[in-house]
C-alpha positions in Angstrom: -29.4 -49.7 69.8 -31.0 -46.3 69.1 -28.8 -43.4 68.0 -28.7 -40.5 70.3 -28.7 -37.1 68.7 -28.0 -33.8 70.3 -30.5 -30.9 70.0 -28.3 -29.1 67.5 -28.2 -32.1 65.2 -32.0 -32.3 65.2 -32.6 -28.6 64.5 -30.2 -28.4 61.6 -31.9 -27.7 58.3 -30.0 -30.0 55.9 -31.6 -28.3 53.0 -29.8 -25.0 53.7 -26.9 -26.0 56.0 -24.5 -26.5 53.1 -24.5 -22.7 52.5 -22.4 -22.3 55.6 -19.3 -23.8 53.8 -17.0 -21.0 52.3 -16.4 -23.1 49.2 -20.0 -22.7 48.2 -19.6 -19.0 47.6 -16.4 -19.6 45.6 -18.3 -22.1 43.5 -21.3 -19.8 43.1 -19.2 -16.8 41.9 -17.1 -19.1 39.7 -20.3 -20.4 37.9 -21.4 -16.8 37.3 -18.0 -15.8 35.9 -17.8 -19.0 33.8 -21.3 -18.3 32.5 -20.1 -14.8 31.4 -17.0 -16.2 29.8 -19.2 -18.8 27.9 -21.7 -16.2 26.7 -19.0 -13.6 25.8 -17.3 -16.2 23.7 -20.5 -16.7 21.7 -21.4 -13.1 21.2 -19.0 -10.3 20.4 -20.1 -7.8 23.1 -18.7 -8.6 26.6 -21.0 -6.0 28.2 -24.1 -7.5 26.7 -22.9 -10.9 27.9 -23.3 -9.5 31.5 -26.9 -8.6 30.6 -27.6 -12.2 29.6 -25.8 -13.5 32.7 -27.9 -11.2 34.9 -31.2 -12.2 33.2 -30.4 -16.0 33.4 -29.2 -15.6 37.0 -32.3 -13.6 37.9 -34.7 -16.2 36.5 -32.8 -19.1 38.0 -32.4 -17.7 41.5 -36.0 -16.5 41.6 -37.2 -20.0 40.8 -34.8 -21.8 43.1 -34.8 -19.4 46.0 -38.3 -17.8 46.0 -40.6 -20.3 44.2 -39.8 -23.9 45.2 -41.0 -24.7 48.6 -40.2 -27.5 51.0 -37.2 -29.7 51.6 -36.1 -32.8 49.7 -34.8 -34.3 53.0 -37.4 -36.8 54.3 -36.0 -36.4 57.9 -37.6 -32.9 58.0 -41.1 -34.6 58.0 -42.8 -31.6 56.4 -41.4 -29.0 58.8 -40.3 -26.8 55.9 -43.1 -27.7 53.5 -44.6 -24.2 53.5 -41.3 -22.3 53.3 -39.3 -21.4 50.2 -35.5 -21.9 50.2 -35.0 -18.2 50.9 -37.2 -18.4 54.0 -35.3 -21.5 55.2 -31.9 -19.9 54.9 -30.2 -19.5 58.3 -33.3 -20.6 60.2 -35.3 -17.6 59.0 -32.9 -15.1 60.4 -32.2 -11.9 58.4 -29.0 -10.0 58.2 -26.8 -13.1 58.0 -23.8 -13.5 55.7 -25.6 -15.9 53.4 -28.6 -13.6 52.9 -26.3 -10.6 52.3 -24.4 -12.4 49.6 -27.6 -13.6 47.9 -28.8 -9.9 48.0 -25.6 -8.3 46.8 -24.9 -10.6 43.8 -28.0 -9.5 41.8 -27.1 -5.8 42.5 -23.5 -6.3 41.3 -24.7 -8.2 38.2 -27.2 -5.3 37.5 -24.4 -2.8 37.7 -22.1 -4.9 35.5 -24.9 -5.3 33.0 -25.9 -1.7 32.8 -22.5 -0.1 32.8 -20.7 -2.7 30.7 -22.5 -2.1 27.4 -23.8 0.6 25.1 -27.2 1.9 26.4 -28.8 1.7 23.0 -28.2 -2.1 22.8 -28.9 -2.9 26.4 -32.4 -3.7 27.7 -32.2 -1.4 30.8 -35.9 -1.9 31.7 -35.6 -5.6 31.7 -32.4 -5.5 33.8 -34.1 -3.1 36.2 -37.3 -5.3 36.5 -35.2 -8.4 37.3 -33.2 -6.7 40.0 -36.2 -5.0 41.6 -38.2 -8.3 41.6 -35.3 -10.1 43.2 -34.7 -7.5 45.8 -38.4 -7.1 46.7 -38.7 -10.9 47.1 -35.9 -10.7 49.7 -37.4 -8.0 51.9 -38.0 -9.1 55.5 -41.5 -7.5 55.3 -42.4 -10.1 52.7 -41.3 -13.1 54.7 -43.9 -15.9 54.2 -46.1 -13.5 52.1 -47.8 -14.9 49.0 -49.3 -12.3 46.6 -52.8 -13.1 45.4 -52.4 -16.6 46.8 -49.8 -17.5 44.1 -47.6 -20.3 45.3 -49.6 -20.6 48.5 -49.8 -24.4 48.4 
């Protein structure tokens, strides 16, 4: 007997639907704080540890949100093959809670990294580059835009 599905079950993007659970954001922030605790235990400067957390977070989120395309779910049948994870979030709608959190966290990490340590020891230019790249990649004007054909296919 065939299984009947409602329209809402068919249109749900299972690749990004898990972001709608509140526990995801608790886990996300806890991983960031635990990363800071781990790095600050290894080095003596807690402020510089925020810089390392910011840089690692920036590289990881750029790769996971803005570089990898498609969906691992075979039920999607290529529907999201040309979209990055960021473009799939909340069915391509901007101004949602999930997108706001993904945008605010790099800014907060930048502020913690720049104000938490001595400016002579801290790579301000590197922190600034990371936060600018992440924020520019999240702009609605750059939705589905690939610069110079990079990551087009």
